[in-house]
N, C-alpha and C positions, 0 to 999 in steps of 0.2 A: 488390506494391511491392518493389523491390530492397532488399537489406540496405544500410544507410546508415551514415555516420560518426556519431560522437557529436555533433558540431556540428550536423549535419543533423537528427538525431533530436530534439535540443532545439528546433530551429527548427520542426519539424513539430508538436511537442506544444504549444509556447508560442505560436507566431505563427499557425499554421494551425488549431490546436485539433483535430487528427486523432489517431487511435489510434496508440499506440506500444507497444513491448515492450522491457523491459530486465531485467537480473538484479537480484535482491535477496538478502538474507541467508537467505531461506527458500526461495521458489520464484520463477521468473521471473514478471513481472507484465505484464498488459495495463493500459494507463493512458491517461487522457484528462482534459482539463479537466473539473471537476465539472459545469459547465453543459452539457457534451456527453455526459453519462453514458449517455444512451439508446443511443449508438453501441456501447458495450460489450455491452449486452444483445442488441442486434441481431447483433453479430458472433459471440457465443458461443451464441446460441439460449437465453439464460438467462432464467429467470422474473423478471419485474420485482419479485416479492415478496422476492427475495434481495438484501440490501443490499450495497453496495460499501464499501470502506475508503478513507478519505482518507489519503494519505501526504504528508509534507513533510520538509524537511531539518532543521527545528528546531521547537521547541514554540511559539515566538512566532508563527510563520506559521499554526499551527493554532488558536490561541486564538480568533479571530473566529468559528470554526465550532462552538464549544461555549459553554454557559452554565451558571452555577452560582454559589453564594455564595462569598465570600472564603475561608471555611473549606474548602469543597469544593475550590476551586481550589488551595489549599495542599496538600491531600492528593494531588491529581493531579500537582502540581509535584514533590512528594517522590518519587512513584513514577517519574515521568519522569526525574528526576535519577539514580535508581539503575539503571533498566532500559533507558533509551533513550540512543543508538540501539540497537535490538535487536529480537528476535523476540517482541514483546509488542504486541498490539492492545488498546487501551482503548476500551470502549464507554461513551460519556459523553452527558449531556443535550445535545441539539442546539440550536443557534441557528437563526434564520430565514435565515442565510447559506447553509445547506446546500440545494442544489437537491433538489426532491422526488424526482427520478429516482434519486438516490443511495440513498434509503432509503424507498421508497414504502410498504412494509408497516408500518413503525414510524417515522414522521417525527419522533418525539420524542427519538430517540437516534441517535448516529453513531459508527462505529468509526474510530479514528485510530491512526497508527503512524509512527515514524521508523525506517527500515531501517538496519541496520548493514552497508552495502556501499558501497565508494567510488564505483562507477559510479552507483548509484541516488542517492547523496548529491549527486554532481556535477550530475546531471540535475535533481533536485528544487530545488537551489539556484537554478537558472536558470529553471525553469518555474513555481515556486511550487507550491501544493497541486495534486495530481492525484488523481482517483478511480481506484481500482485493484481488480484481482481477479487470480486466477491465470490463466496463459495456457493455456487448454484450451477445447474445446467443452463445453458444459454436459452433465454426466453422464459425461464421459470423464476419464481420469487427467490430471493436470497435465503439460504439455510442458516439457522441461527443457533442450533444446538449441536453438540459434539456427536450425539447419536445419529442424527439425520445426516450430518456431513459424512461420517464414517460409512453409513449405509449407502449413500449416493455415490461416494467416491472410494470404493474399497481398496484401490491401489495408492491412495494418498495417506501419508502419515498424519494422524490427527491426535491431538493431546488427550491423554487419559484424564478422567474426572479428578484424580488425585492431584494432577498438576494445576488444576483450576481452583480446587477447594481452598487453598490458603488465601485467595484473593476475594472470596465470596463475602466475607464479613464486612469488608470495606467497600466493595464495588457492587454487591448484590448481583442481580441478573446480568449486569454489564460485564462481570468477570468472564462470562461465556459468550454473551450475545451482543455486547456493545450497546450503543444507543438505539440501533435499528434505523438510524437516519443516515443516508449517504453524506459524504463530505461536500462542502462547498467547493466548486471548481472555478478557479480564476485564471484567465489567460493573460499573459503579458503582451501589451501592445505598445506602440510608440507614445500613447497618451497615458499609460499606466495599466491598471488591472481592468479587464473586462469580465464580468461574471457570466460564465457559461452555464453553471448550475448552482442555484441557491440552496444551501443546506443550513446548518445551525450557526455557522460562522458568518458574520456580516463584516465586510471590510469597510473601514472608515473612509471618509472623503479625503483624508490626508494622503491616501495611497494613490496619488495621481501625479504624473509628471508635469501637469499644467501649472 
């Protein structure tokens, strides 16, 4: 598929439900509607045992995909208020709204994130929640340029250079490539957050239920 405009990419993701790729604050993403998550695994040659992350432009949009007590949700809200949008993935108890293909190995939990990138934010405001992963073939390093993503995934809609250009002056290489560092992954437990993968975001000690 040719590289496309921002408007066209949103249309492909939202209305056609097909795979798209766009930059985030960490690494460029492959993304699709959650109900079409199987397409990501097929394109990447990825094991279905590895879960995807749900991204959205705001917490309100993600709430139907998680479940928890009022107390738990308040802790999640407190964390979101401090660290989102940003490079933090929260692994939370999953509601029945999450399609099985998103998290086949462990359907009781789901990773969620709000990226801190203007292009990703604009796309997600229009598409709603998307299931995402890094743009690479399974077992290979993440791809960080539009050209390489388009070459590796010829059936995926990738943003054209003109869609990225307006953001380069303020974001530099991060407009296309992100920071290059994966997000911190924090799993919710009875005692608070447990760090599964340490990235650039460090959770403070205050985020514990003890």
